[in-house]
N, C-alpha and C positions, 0 to 999 in steps of 0.2 A: 265405558261402552254405553251407547244410547239406550234409553229405556224402550220397552216394547211399544208403548204408547207413542213415543216420538217417531219411531220407525214407521208405524202405521200412518201417522199424520203425513210424514214425508212421502210415502207411497201414494196416498190419496191425492195429495197436492200434485205430485208428478203425473198421475193419471189424468187429472183435470186439465193441467197445462197442456199435456199431449193431445187430449181430445179437442181443446180449443184451437190449437195450432193446426190440427188435421182439418177441422171444419173450415177455418179461415183459408187455408191453403187450397182446399177443394174449390171454394168460391172464387178464388183468384184465377184459376186455370180453366174455368168453364167457357170463357169467351162471351159470356152473356153481358148485357148492358148493365151499367152501374146505375142503380136507382137509389135516390135518397130524398127525404122530404126536409125542406128547410123551414125556418121559422114562419115564412109566409104560406106554408102549406102548398108550395108550388112543386110540381114534379120535375126534378132535375135528373137528367141521365145522359150518358155518353154511349156511343157505339161506333163501329166502323162501317163504312159503306163505300162501294165503288160508284163513282159518278162518271158517266160516259157522255161523250160529245157526239155530234152528228157524223163524225168520221169513224165512229166505234173505237175511239181511243178512250180507255178507262183508267182512272186514277183512284186509289183508295184514299179515303179521308177519315179522320177522327171527327165525328159529329157530336157537338154539345147542344143539347136541347133543354129548354125550360117549358115543359108541357109540349105544346105544338109549335112553339116559337124557336127558331134556330138562333143559337147564341154564337156559335163559331164552327167553321168547317176548316180543319187544318190538314193539308195533304201529307200523306205518309211517303217519305223519301224512298224511291225505288219500287214502290208498289204500283206498277203500271202494266198495262197490256194493250196491244193494238190488235183488235179483232179484224177479221176479213170484212170486205164491203157488204157481203150478204148476211152477216151475223145479225141476229135479232135478240135483243135483251129478253131473257126468259122470265124476268121478275114481273109481278103483277103491277106494281106501282114504283118503278125505279126512280122517279123524280121526287118522291116524298121523302124528305130527310128526317122529319120529326113526326112521331105517331100522333094521330088525331084522336 
């Protein structure tokens, strides 16, 4: 049978692993932008955004930014909507893809 000290260490390690997994899982499901700093200290992040045209047809895109510079905008398949002709986009700055 394992010693009391071994059991305590196993329980502590299990608690730490569980805590790390819970924290990481929570950050994955928030829907917030992914931010990271690379070796050049440039702010890289991704997010999703609906881009609408003049006929109020809107498509969701995955937007990749490097600071205020757009790296790539990739459309999400099936994430589209056609609004009515009199629809007005309620967003303050719908055409800005990367934060300034």
